[in-house]
N, C-alpha and C positions, 0 to 999 in steps of 0.2 A: 504494500500500500504506500502511495506517495506521502511524504512527510507533511506537506501542506494540507492534503486531504485528511490525514489522521488528526492533525491539529484542529482542523475545522470541525471534525466530528466531536473531538473532546470539548471544544468550546460550546458547540451546540448542546451536548449532553449536560454540561455544567449549567448553561442557561435554563435548560429544561428542569434540572433539579432545583434551581433557585426559584423557578416559577411554581413548581409543585410545592416547595416549602412555603412560599408566600401564600399560595392558595390554602394550604393546611392551617397557616397561622390566622387566616381570615375566617376560618370556620368557627361558628359559635360553639361554646362548650356544650357537651351533651346534657340532656336533662329535660324534665317536664316541670313547669312551674307548679309549686305546691299551693293549692287553693285553700282558702279559709273555710273551716267547717262552720258555715254560717247558719245552717238549718238545725233545728232541734233534733231531727232524726232523718234517717235515710232508709230506704227499703230496696233490697236486692233479691234476686233469685239465685239459688245455688243448686249444685248438681244433685244433692240428696236431702237437703233440708230447705224446702221451697218457702219463699216469702219470709225473708230474714229482715228484721228491723234492727237498725243500729242507732241507739240513743246516744246523743252527746251529753254526758253528765257534767263535765267541767272543761273549761278552756283556760288559757292563760298560764299554763304550767311551763316552766323554763327547762326544756329538754329533759322531761322525766325519764327515769330509768326503770323503776320497779313499782309495783303496787302490791300492798298486802291488805287483804279484805278481813276486817275484824268481825267477831261473832255478833256484835250489836248492829251490823249493817254499815258502819263507817269504814273508811279506807285510809290507810297511810300511803303516801306517794313520795318517793325519793326523787330529787332533782339533781342533775349532774353539777349544778352550781354549788351544791353543798347544803341545800335546805331540805327539810322534811315537812311535807304538807299534810293537812288533815281535811278530808272530804267527808262532811256529815251526810249520812243517809245515802250512801252510794247505791244501795240496793232498792231504794225507792219505796220504803215502807209507808203505808198509808198514814196520813196525818203529820208527816215530818217533811220539811223541805230538804232538797239536796243542795248543799251549799259548801263551797270551798272556803275554808277559813283564810282570811287575808294574811294573818301573821303566821310565819313558820312555827312548827312545833318546837318549843324550847327544850334544851337538855342535850343537844348534840355537841360534840367537841367542835372546835373551829377547824375546818378542813382546808388544806392547801388547794388552791384552784388554778395555779399559775403554769401548770405543765400538762402535757397530754395524758389522758386517762386518770386525771385527778378527779376530785369530787366524790359525791356519794353514789354508791352503786346499788347493790341488791338489798332486799328486805326479806326476812323470814320470821314467821311466828313459831314459837316453841310448840311442840305437840300438846303440851299442857297449858297453853296460853289462858284458857278459861279460868285456871286456878292461880297461875303465877304471873300472868301479864308480861312475859318476857318477849321482847322484840330483838332480833339480831339484825345487824346491818354491816355491810362490807364497804371498804373504800381503800384507796392507795394513799399512803402518807409518804413524805419525802424520804428517800434513802440516800445512798452515797452519790457523790458527783464524780464522774470518771472523765479523764481527758479524752478529747476527740482524736481520731486518727489524722495525721498530717496537719492540715490547716483547719480542720473541722472544729467547731466550738465544743466545749465540754458538755457532757450529757448528764442530765438529772435522772438518776434511777429512783425507784420507789419501792415501798414495802406494802404488800397486801396485808390488810388489817381487818379483823372481824371483832366487833364489839357486841356486848349484850347489855340491854337496859330494860327497865320496867316502865311500862306506859300506863298512866292512870286515867286516860281518856282526854287529857289536855297536854301533858308534858312527859318527857322522858326523865327518869331519875336513876341514880345508881349505875350510870353507864361505866363499863369497864372493858378493857381489852381482854379477849380470851385467846386470840391467836394473832401473831405477827410473823410474817414470812421474812425470808432473807431479801436483802436489797438486790434488785434486778430490773430488767426491762419488762415490767409487767404490762398487762393489758387490762381490760375490764374484768369484772368478777361476778360470779353468781354463787348462791348458797341455797341448800335445801336439806331438809331432814328426811331420813329414810324411815321405814316402818318400825325400826328398833330405837328410834330417837337419837340416832347418830347424825352429826352434821357434816355434810359434804361441802367442800369449798373448792371452787374451780377458777383458775385464771390462766392467762396465756403467756406465750413467749414467741412472738411472731418472727423475730430477727435472730439469726445465729442458731447455735445448737443447744441453747439452754434447755429446751424442752426435752432433750435426750439426756443431758447431764444430770447426775443424781446428787450433786453437791448444792442444789438450790431448791426453791419451792415454786418456781415459775414454770409454765407449760405443764402443770400437774393438776390432778384431782387430789385433794387432801381430805382426810377423814378424821374427825375428832369427836369427843363426847360433848355434851351440851355445856360443859364448863371449860372446854379447851384441852382437857387432858386426852391422852392417847389410848385408843382401844388396844387391848393386848393382842388382838388378832390382825392388826394392820400388817401388810405383807413385808415391810422393811424394818420392823421393830428389832433393835439390837444390832443392825448392820452399821458398820463404821462409816462415818462421814455422810450418812443419809438421814435427812430429817424424818423422824418416825411417823409424822403425819402423812407422808407421801403414800398415796393409794394407787395411782396410775401415772403414766408419763406420756409424752409425745403429743401434747395438745397445742395447737397453734394459737387460736384466739377464740376460746369458748365463752359464749355469752348466753347459753341456754342450759337449764338444769332442772330436772323434776323427778319426783318419785312416781313410778308407775305402780300404783297400788294393786291393780289387778294381776300384774305379772310378777310383782315383788322384786322389781329391779330399778336401778337408777339409770336415767337417760340423760344424755348431754348433747348439745348441738354446738358446732363450732364453725367459724369462718375458715375456709381455705384461702389461698391467695386470690388469684383471678379464676374463680370456679373452684370446684372441689369442696364445697361446704358439706358438712357431715352431720348425721344423727348417729350417735354411738351408744351402745350398751356398755355401761361402766362395770368392769370386773377387776377386782383387786390384783395388783401385780402385773397388769397387762400394759403393753406398749401400743399406742395409737398412731405412731408413725411419723409425725412431723419432726424435723424436716426431711426424713429419710425418703418417704413416699407421699404422694399426693395425687388426687385426680385433677388438680388445678395446674395452672401455669403462671408465669410471672406477669406482672402488670404491663410489662413491655412485650408480652407474648412469648417469652423464652420458656423452653422446656425445663422443668425443675426436677423431674424424676422420670427415668426411662419407662418405669412401670408403676402403676398405682398400688401394686400389691407386692409383698415381700414376706419371706419366712419370718415367723415370730411377731408379725404385726397384725393387730386386730382390724379386720375390715369393718367399714361402717355398715349399719343397718340400712341407711338411705344416704345417697349423696346427690348433690345438685351441680349440674353443669348446664348453663352458666350459673354463677353465684346468685344466691338470694339474700345474703347477709343475714343469717339467722340470729335472732335475739328474742329471748323469752320462750317458754315451753310449758305446755300442760297436756295432760291426758284427760279427755272428757269422760266423766263417770256419772253424770247427772241423768235426769229423766225428761228435761224440758226439750231436748233435741234427740229424740229416740234414734234417728238415722245416723247420729254421730257417736253413738256409744262406743267407748274405747278408742276413738280416733285420737291421733296426736295432732296438736295444734302448735305451730311454731311461727313466731313473728318474722317478718322479712323487712329489712330497711331499704333494700333496692334490689332490682334484678339486672343481672348482666352489666353491672357497673354504670347503669343509667340512673341518675338521681330522679326522684319523683315517681318511682315505680314500685314502692313498697306495698306490702299486703300481708295477708295472713294465710299461711300454708296449712292445709289439712291433709294428713297422710293416714291412709287406712292400712293397718297391719293385721295379720291373722294371729292366731293364738301362739304361733311360734315366732312372732315378731318379724315376719317376712312381709315385705311391701306388696299390697294388692293394687292400690291406685292412689292418686293424689289430686288435689284441687287447690287453686289459689283464689282466695276471697279478698274483698275490700279493695281491689286494685283501682276501682273507680274513684276512690278518695285521694289517691296519690300521696299517701302519708307514709312516713317511716314508722313501722310498727316495732316498738321496742320491748313490750312485755305483754303476756296474755296469762290470765289466771281464771280458774273456775270459782264462782261464789257458792256459798252454802245454799243459795236459791236455785242452783242448777243452771245459771246463766254464765256467759263468758264475758270477761272484762278485759279491755284492750287499751294499752297506752300508745299514743303517738309521740314520737321523738322529734318535736319541732320547737322553734322558738315560742310559738303559740301552741304548746302541746295540749293534748286533750285526753280525757279518760272516756272511753266508749263502753256501752253495754250492749251485747248482742242478745236478742230475744226473738222468739217467734212473733211474726207480725200480728198474729191473732190474739196476742196477750191482752 
C-alpha cells in the first residue's frame, strides 16, 4: 500500500473515531424520569393476583432503607441520612389516622453520613418484641483510613455495627452495640432473625478479594445470639484468625435477607456486578463465590469469570441477567393474596443499569426451592424499591428509595 494512501486512511479513521466519540458524548444519560407519587392509590393487574391496589401511606421520606411493622399497627422506617421515623397506623386500623411523625424518633446515636454506605441501614424486631420491645438496627461507622494507590486520595473504611435498643412507642432507650465488625470496605447491610432466635447479619465487599479472605467480616453472613454472643455451632468457632461470627463467605453486595418460615431456611439476595444478581440459600460454612465466579460482567463489559460455576461454590437458587439491583426480601405467608402463597418477593432498584426502572420481583418456587416462574410488579411507578415486608394483616408493605421516598401498601382492590 502506498504511504500517502495509508496515511490518508489513518487520518480518516482517526477523524471517524473522534466523530463517534463526540456523538457518544452528546448522548443523554440513560434513564427514565422518576414521577411523583401524586395519587393516593394506584391499581394494576398482575399475572396471578388480579386487581392489585397500591396505597401511598406516606411520602417525604429521605431515601428510606428499611421498614419494621410493629404489632400495634405503627411502623418504624430507617432513612439513609441517619434518622429513624415513626409512621402511626400504617396498617390503616379503623378510627386512627395514618400519619408520619414530623420529628425523628429520638435515642439513636449520631451517625456519620459523610462517606459512601454510611447512614442507617436495616431494622429488625426481636422475636419476643411483644414482651421486651427490642429493636435492632445496623449501620456503618467510620473505620480506618488507608492511603490510596499512586496519586489516589486516601480511602475511608468503615465498620459494620449492629445495635439493640428498647422502643417505648415514642423513643429508643438503652441503645447499645452488640456487634462491631472489622474495618473494611463495607457495603450496605441487612439483619434478620431465624426460627431459633439467632440473628443473621449480612454485608458486602464488592472490591478486591475481601469476600474470600477469612481475616475480616466483610463479604460475609455473620450469625450471633440476640445479645451478640457467638453460637457454639457456628462453623468457624475456634479457628485461628477467623472471627467466630462468620457463617458464610463470598458475598459481593447483599442487600436482601429473610427467614423462610415454611422451608426453615435463611434466604439472601445480592447484587452482582453488571448482571448476575442472586437469590441464595444460606448454609453454614459455604462459599458463595464472589469474586471467584459470577454470572455478571464488568460495568465496562469485561468478562470477570470464564465460568459462573466452580467446584466448592454454592450456586444461586435464582439469578438475574440483566441486573435488577435486589434490595429487600420477604416470603409471603398470608391469606389476603391466596395466589401468592409462599412466593418470594424481592425489591428491585433498577433493571439493566437503566435508572427509573425499579419494581418488585415475584418468584414462584416449588417445595424444593426450585424456580417455576417469575413476574415483575410496580414497574409503572418507576420507583427504586428498597424494602418489602409482610404485615400481620397479611398485606405487603413496600419502601421506595427516592429523595421523596414513600411507604406503599399492597392490597386486593376489592378490600
